[in-house]
C-alpha positions in Angstrom: -13.0 -12.3 1.7 -9.6 -13.8 0.9 -6.7 -14.5 3.5 -3.1 -15.0 2.4 -0.4 -16.3 4.8 3.0 -14.7 3.9 6.3 -16.5 5.1 9.4 -14.4 5.6 12.4 -16.6 6.0 14.9 -15.5 8.8 18.4 -15.1 7.3 20.0 -14.2 10.7 21.2 -17.1 13.0 19.6 -15.6 16.1 17.5 -16.4 17.9 18.5 -20.0 17.7 15.8 -22.3 16.1 14.0 -19.3 14.3 13.1 -20.3 10.9 10.7 -17.6 9.7 8.3 -14.7 10.5 4.6 -15.1 9.2 1.8 -12.7 8.5 -1.8 -13.1 7.5 -3.0 -10.5 5.0 -6.6 -10.1 4.4 -8.4 -8.7 1.0 -12.0 -7.9 0.5 -14.9 -7.8 3.0 -14.9 -6.1 6.3 -11.2 -7.0 7.0 -9.8 -5.7 3.9 -6.3 -4.3 4.1 -5.9 -5.8 7.6 -2.5 -7.4 8.5 -2.1 -9.7 11.4 1.7 -9.8 12.3 3.9 -11.3 14.9 3.8 -15.1 14.2 6.9 -17.0 14.1 7.9 -20.5 12.8 10.5 -22.3 14.9 12.4 -25.5 14.7 11.3 -27.9 17.7 13.8 -28.2 20.3 13.9 -32.0 20.0 14.6 -31.5 16.3 11.3 -33.4 15.1 9.1 -30.8 13.4 8.0 -27.2 13.4 6.1 -24.9 15.9 4.3 -21.7 15.2 4.2 -19.1 18.1 1.5 -16.5 18.1 1.6 -12.9 19.3 1.6 -12.3 23.1 1.8 -9.5 25.3 4.0 -9.9 28.5 3.0 -8.5 31.8 3.8 -9.1 35.5 1.6 -10.0 38.3 3.3 -10.4 41.9 6.6 -10.6 40.4 5.5 -13.4 38.1 5.9 -12.8 34.3 3.1 -13.9 32.3 1.8 -13.7 28.7 -1.6 -12.6 27.4 -2.4 -14.2 24.1 -3.5 -11.5 21.5 -5.4 -14.1 19.4 -7.9 -16.4 20.8 -10.5 -18.8 19.4 
């Protein structure tokens, strides 16, 4: 199995701090043809370094907004 990370630079100024979208493409093996999407690369708020966010699904419980991570270890 081979996994390739594709970085797609953001050319729009919004949202502020977003540098790129990222995808993971799988080739060969049981995951052949699968693409994991929804990753994003951001500039850190304090300006030193980068942060990668992973896909999450928002939901509300008792009026409180939460997020369920779609990828877990």
